[in-house]
N, C-alpha and C positions, 0 to 999 in steps of 0.2 A: 504494500500500500504506500502510495507516495505521500510525502509530507503535506502536500496541498489537500489531499483527501482526508488525512488525519486531522488537519486543522479544521476542515468543514465539519467533520464528525464531532470534534470537541466543541465547536461553536454551537451546533445543534443541541448537544447535551446541555450546555450551559444555558441556552435559551429556554429549554423545557424546565430546567431546574429553577430558573428565575421567575418565569410567569406561571408555571404549574399547568397541569393538564387535567381537566375534569371530565371523566367519562361516566355518564349516568348508567347505573346498572340496568340491564335489560329485564324486562318483565318476565318473571319465571312462568313457564308453561303450566297450565292447570293439570295436575296429575290424576285427577279423579276420572272415573269412567265406570264401565259395566263389565263384569266378569261373566263369561258364558262357559258353563261347565257341561261336559258330556262324559259319562262314565263308560269304561271299557272293562267288561261287557255292559250293555245297557241295563241298569238296575234302578227301579223306582223306589222311592221311600228312603234313600240314603241322605242323611243330614250331615252337612259340612259346616264348619266355622270358617268363613272367608274373612280374614282380617278381623276376627271377632264377631262377625255378623252371621247368624245361622241362616241356612238355606237348604231346602229339601228338594231332591230331584223328582221330576215327574215320571210317569210310567215308562217313558222312552229313555230315561236315564239322563235327561238334560235339566239344567237349571240356570237362572240368571240372577245376578245381584249387583247392586251399585255399591261402590266403595269410594272412600275419600282419596285413595292413592293406588295407582296401578303398579307402582315401582316395586319390584320383587314380590309380586302378589302370589306367584306359584309357591313360594316358601312360607306363605301365611295361610295355607289351606290345610286343615286337619279334619279328621272324622269326629263328629259329635256323637260318640257311642259306636258300638260295633254291630248294631242290628239294623237291618233293612227289612221290615216286616218279619217274616219267619226266618229269613236268611241271616247268616253272619258274614260280615264283610271286613276286609283289611286293605288299607291303602298300600299300593306297591310303589308307584312312581307317577309323576306328572310330566306331560309334554305340552309345549306351547305350539299353537297354530300360527298361521301367517299374521303379521302385524296389521292391525286396523286402528285408525285414530280413535283414541278414547275408548277402546275395547280390548279385552284380553280373552282369547279363545283357548281354553285349556282342555286337554283330554286326561282324565284321571283313571289310572289303572287300578283295578280291584281284584283281589282274590276272594272268591265267593264259596261259602259252604252252605248246603241246603239240607233241611230235615227230610228224611225219607222213612216211610213205613214199609217194612218187609212183610209181604203177605205170602206165606208158603202154602201151596196147594199140593195135594197128593198126586194129581195126574192119574196115570194108569197103574201106579205102584201099589195102591191099597194101603199105604203107610199113613197113619194118622199124623197130620202136620204138628199136632201138639206134642208129639214125642221128639221133635227136633231139639237137640241140646245146644249145638254150636254151629254157627256159620262163619267161615273165614272169608273175608272180602279182600280183594286185591285190586289196586287202582293201576291205571296206565302210567302213572308216575312213580310206581314202585312202592306205594304205601300198602301195608297189610293191616287188617283189623279183625279181631276175633269178637263175635257178638253172641251172647247167650240169649236166645229168644224166650227162655223161660222167665227172664227178668224184664226185658223190654224188647219191643219189636220196632222201635223207632231209633234211628241213629242219624247224626249230622255228618254228611259226607262232603268232602271237597268236590266242588262242581266246576269251577273255572279257576285257571291260574294264568295271570296276565304277565307277559314279559315284553321287553323292548327288543324288537327284531327289525333290522334295516331301518332304524330311525323312526319306527312306528310301533304303537302298542298293539299287541295281538293277544286275544283271550283264547287260551287253549282249553278245550274240553277235558275234564278229568273223568275218564270212563272207568266203571267198576265191573268186576266179574266175581264169580263165586269160585273159590279155590277148593272148598271142602264143606261137606255137610255131614253131621254125625247125629244119629238118633239113639234112643235108649237101648234098643236091642243090640247095639254095636255094629249094625250093618252100615257100611259107608255108601252113601248115595251121591250120584253126580247131578248137578243142577242143569236143566236143559236151557235155561235162559242165558242168552249171550250177554255181552257187555251192556252196561246201563249208564245213562246220562242223568245225574240227579238234578240238573238245572231245569227247573220248571216241571219236574215230574215227582210229585210227593209220594207216590206209591210204586213199589217195585214188586211185581208178582213173580214168584219163583215156583217152577214146576219141577217135581222130582222124577227121576228116571231110575229104575232098578238096575243094579250092576250085575253083570253076568260073567265077569272075568277081571283080570288084573293086568295092568300095563306098567312096566318099569322103564323109565326114560333116563338115559345117561348122556350128559352133555360133554362134548369135546371142543375146547378145553373145559375141565370141570368149572362150572360157573354157577354160583348160588343166585337165587332170586329170578331165574329165567321163567317167564310166564308163558305157558303153552295153552292153546285152545284145542280141545278135543271133545267131540260130542256135546257141545254147548257148555262144557265145564272148563274152568281155568285151572291149570295144574302148574304149581310153582316149585322149582327145584330147591332142595335144602342146601346146607352149607357145603356139602360134598358135590353139589351139581347134579343130584339125582332126585327123582320123584316117583312115587308109586301110587297108583290110583285105580279104582274100579272102572270098568267100561261095560256098556251094554252090548256091544258087538265087537268081537275080537278080530274080525276080518278087515284087511286093508288099513290097518292103523297107521302104517308109514305114510300112506297117501292122505289120511285125514288130519295128521298132526300139523298144526300151524303155530306161529308165534302170535300170542295175544297182544304183545306190545314189544317195542324195541328196548324199553327200559328194563334193566335188571339190577336194581340197587343203584350203585354208583357208576355202573358201566352200561354200555349199549351193545346189543347183539343184533346180528343180521345174517343174511345169506344162509338160511336154514337148509341143511341137506340131511335127509333121514335115511337110515338103513336099518335092517333087522338083524339082531343077534339071536343065536340059538339059546333056547331056554329048556331047563330040565324040570321045571315045575309045571304041573298040569294047569291048564286054563290060564296061562301067563304068557305075555308077549314082552320081549325085551327090545327096546329101540335105542339106537345111537343117534343123537342129534348133534351134527357137526355145525359149528358156528364161527363167524368172524366176530371178534370182540373189540370194541372201542372203549378206551379209558379216557377220563378227563385229564388233560395236561395243562398246567399253568406255565406259561412261558415267562421267564424273567430275563431281562437284559442287563448286562453289566459291561463296563469298559475293560480295557486290558489290565487295569489295576484292581479290578473286582468291585468298583464302585457302581451302585445302581444307576441305570439309565431309564428314564420315564418312557412308558409305552406310547404316550401321546405324540412323541416326535417320530415314531416309526411309521413309515408309509406303507410298505407291504413286506411280507415274508414269503419266500419261495423255497420249497423243498420237494423232495421226491421220495417215493417208496417203491422200489423196483422201477418199473417203467411208467408209473403213475406220477404225474406232477400235481402238487398241492400248493395253492396260493391262498394266503390269508392277509386281510387288511389289518392295519395296526389296531383299529378300534375293536376288531373281533377278538383281540387277545386280552381284553380287560378281564374277562372271566375264563375259567378253565375251558379248553377246547377239546371236544372228543376226537381222539386220534386212534386210527387202527393200530391195535397193540398185538393182537394174536390172530392168526388165520389158520384154518384147518384144511388139510388135504388128505386124499387117500393114498396110502403107500402100501402096495401089495393088496392084501385083502382087509386092511384095517385103516382106521382114521388116525392121523397124528396132527398135533398142533405145533406151530413154530412161531417164535416171536418175530415181530416186524421192526426193522430199523429204518429211521428216516435220515436222509442226507440233506444237509442245509446248503442251498445254492446262493441265496441272495437275501439281504436285508437292506432295504432302501430307506435312507434318512435324508430328508431335504433334497431329494433328487440324486443323491450320491450313494455309492456302494459302501457298506459298512462292514462286510465280512469277505473272506476269501472263499471262492467257490469250492465246495467239497471238503473243507477242512474240519467241519464239525458234524457230528452225527448223534442220534438219540434213539433209545429203545424204550417206548412207553411202558412196556410190561415190567420194567425194573424200577421205574420212578414216576411219580406224578408231577415232577417239577423239572422243566428243561431250562437250564441256565445257558443263555447264548452270549458269547463274548463278542463285543463289537469293537471295531477299530475306530473309536471316537476318543477325542482328547479334550483336555481343559486348557484354557488360555487365561493367565492372570494379566489383566490390563490395568495400567496406572498411567497418570499424566502429571508432569511437572511443568511449571512455567519456566521459561528459558532464562529469565532475569534473576529471580530470587531462588529458584530451585525448589519451591514449595509444591507438594502434591495437591492437586486441585480436583474439585468435584465438577462433573460436567455430564451433559447428555451426549452419548456417542451413537453413531449409526454404523451397524455392521452389515456388510454386503456379503452374502453367501456365494459359494461358487456357482450356484444356479441363477444368480442375479437378484434374488429376493433380499429385501432390506428388512432389518428389525433393529429396534432401539434398545440400548442398555443405559443404565445410570451408573456413572463412575463416582465412587466415594472419595472424599478428601482425606479419609483416615486410613484406608487400606486398599490394596488392589482388588478390583472386581474380577470374580472368577466367571468366565464364560464356559459353560459345560457343553458336552456332547457335540463337539465340532468334528465333522468328518474330514478326511484328507482333502486338501485343496487350497486354492488361493483365495483369501478373504480380503475385503477392503474395510478400512476403519477410518471414520471421519469424526473429528472432535468438534462439537458445536461452539465451545467457548474459545477456540483457537482462531487467531487472525492470520498467523503464518505457521506453516509446518503442521497443519491440523489433519492432513490426510496421509495415509500410508497403506501399503500392501503387506499382508502377512501370509506366508506359506506355512500351513499347519500340517505337520507330519508326526508330531509327538506332543506330550505335555510341555508347555513352554510358558514364558512370560514376555511381555512387551512393555517397555517404559518409554513414553513419548515426551520429548521436550518441545513445547510449543510456545509461541508468542501470543499472549493474551492481550485483551484490551488494556488491562492495568499495566502490563509491560510496555505497550505502545505509548500509553500516556506518560509513563515515567521517562522512557527514552526520548519522547518529544520534549518533555520539560527540560531534561538534561541538555538536549540539543539547543533549545531556545536559550537556556542559561549560558551555554558556551558561546552562542552567537552574540548575545547581548554583551557578555563580558568581553568578547573580542572587539566589538564596536567601541565600547567604552575605553578599553585599553588603547585601541588605535587612536581615538580622538585625544586621549590624554598625552600620548607620546607625540602626536602632531603638534599640540599646543606647546609642549615643552621645547620642541625643536624650534618652533616659530619664536618663542620668547628668547631662546639662546641666540638666534640670529640677530634679533633686534638689540640685544645687549652687547653684541660684539662691536669693537671700535672700527 
């Protein structure tokens, strides 16, 4: 900056300081408005407190209420009680719709449990329904419930479970089946009724079928909690991965057996393949159910020093298992992700299971690659946590003024290798740590600098950068020194000239 420009700047600053500048504050926008609520699923009779104001949903699950301020309104919504008519409800999460002036449109996710009366009828068995001692219920989400009908025939069952999927709330039905029925005589009966949806259905009628044989099912790999559907009954494997149950017809059981649900406790099962084993027990069939098993895996990211790296900066993760390529977006990794852990195949005349290993190919952060292709691998059957090491680094940034050497605070602009800018605040007390920087050339621009405020940084490891910049204060001081020297020079020159002139006049 030339001395002339610095002089103009100082003159402008002085003028503003002398006369003052009055800026009237702008009128604050009115924050009041109307909150429109719609529940997922649609449930009437749900009472919410919206910023302390009670409002109850209509039969279609919607409601509207005026509030004094729409700022942060989603965080000011709570349930006023856990009942909605006969149902029990629990709030899961709230999402906001498109912005409308003075309106807030919110979708409120609910988990719903509904009361159901179990009505057992004999069907063609001739068994008195009053002799039923216990019914075991099993849901599509892996829940089990033992109910003694001699004490009560009414039970509250989970009916809807709401989750956030692809940025939207989805209400998933919770379907229930019958695992086992026991009567006083000790005879085990299978229920003919298939899966039941409690939502809006207060009565579940169960018909009993007499059993005329026994089936033994063994899973490969041994997996507890697997629910099969057979002759209208739901059969669930024990902790050893087997289940024994009566059946009305022993013919073609391998063709009839199906998975009732993909959930099996904490894991998911799929690709059911059934074969028959030889049995030495009369009126018994033995089945082998070969499965592919998926286990929930939580992915954790750390840098090369073992320090945690936030999932929010991860763009996508690409891996492979065999010839199959798998891609996951960063936001899908917030919760445990089901990954194929074990697969079954026939070897000779029998089924065998083998663990699956994933090979990591790519992790993209801010448009740049943060891992080396094929260097890391993971076997989900051995652990539920995958720690991925990323080639990201930390940069300690500090700024000192060039004249006095003091560390100064300032706003700085960082330019990533992909050209995207983001701001950081530099402290005057200690260096600012910029985390999770991938390899590449970064730009750094210091707002408070007049001279030497821009630089390029090549990031290849943990490092630090200390910039010496000329600030406005430095410029003012240097200008003042320059003016002082100039004035002193002029005064000295004039003094010397006067003395010389006086000496000439005094000479004879």
